[in-house]
Each structure stands twice: as structure tokens, then as C-alpha cells.
N, C-alpha and C positions, 0 to 999 in steps of 0.2 A: 094502221098496220103498214109498215114500210116494206119495200121490195128487198128480199134477201140477196138478190143478184146485183143490186146497185153498187155494192162495195167491191165486186169482182172486177178487177182491171185486166183486160186482155192485152197486155203489153209485150208479151213474148210468144214465140211460135208454139211452145209446148202448152201454153194456156189456151191458145186458139184450137189446137188439136183436141184438147180435152173437151172444150165446149162444143165443137163441131161433132165429134164422135158421140158425145152424150145426146145431142139432139137427133143425130141419125139413128142411134140405138132406140130412142123413144119411137121414132117413125117405124123402124123395123119391127118393133114389138106390137104396133097397133095397126099397121096397114099392110095388106098383102102386096108384095113387090112383084114386078114383072121382070123377067130375064135372069134373075138370080133368086135363089131360095132365101127365105127369111132367116133360117138358122145360120147359114153361111155369112150373110150380111151382118147379123148380130155378132158373130164370132170376130169378124174383122173390126167392128166398132168397139167391142170389148178390148181387143188388142190395142186399138188406138188410144183408148182410155188408159190402159196400163202404161203405154209409152208416155202419154202426157203426164201422168202422175209420177212416173219414174224420173222424168226429166225435171219436173218441178222439185222433187226431192233433191236431185243432183245439182240444182242451181239455188242454193240458199242465199239469203240476203247477207252480204259481207260488208263490213265497214272498216276502213283503215283511217286512223287518225294520225296526223303528223303535226309539224310545227305550223300552226295557224290554218290548217286545212283539214277537211274530212272528205273522204271518197267513199261513196256507197254504190254498190252494184251487185249483180247476180252472175259472177263468173262460175263456170262449171267446176264443181268440186266432187271428187269421187265419194260416193256413199254406197255401201253394200246393198241396202234395201232398195235404193233407187235403181241401181244397176240390175238387180234381180227383177224388178218391175219392168224395166226396159226389155230385158231378155225374154220374159214371159210374153210381153206385148208383141215383140218381133216374131216369136214363135206362133202366136195365135194369128197374126196377120199373114204370116207366111203360109200356115196351114190353110187358112181361108182362101187365099189366092190360089194355092195349089189345088184346092177342091173345085174352084171355078174353072180352071184351065182344063180342057178336055184331053 
């Protein structure tokens, strides 16, 4: 049985945010935290996951073919679903931070 995460390449910032927030969410759901309540930390992590997914959707693989060359990259391209995910994520992170600040 192979590792399913072996093919995941963390080569862009939004993929790193997705992986880090997912790991932190698992920690928030299993370990009682000190200094901040677990529901608020989980809310911020879920917001980070939404931001990572939204930016991943907004950066599709694009290929340009010319005379004797081929350019491949992930430039930002507007996508409605990706932008909705980013806005939901920003709202969740903002509400979570607002709930922490006295």
C-alpha cells in the first residue's frame, strides 16, 4: 500500500496553507488547547482550508504553445467558485480573530 500524500507537491503557498491548516485542524479536534478555545481555533483553521482551496482553484495549470516552445505555469485566473471559497475563508478567519481579541 503506497502513501496517498506522496504525490502531493507543496510547491505553492496556497498548498502549504492547505496542508498546515489541515494538520492544525486535526490537532484542534483532538487536543485541548491552552490560551484559545478549540472551537475558535478550529474555525480559523477551516477558514485557512477554504482560502487554500479557493486559491488552488484560482491557479489552474495553464499551457501556452508557440513556435518551438511550450510554457506551463499556474498564473492566477479568476474563477467564481474559487473566489467564493476565498471570501468564505477570509470571513471565517476574520470572525475567529475577532472572537479572540477582547
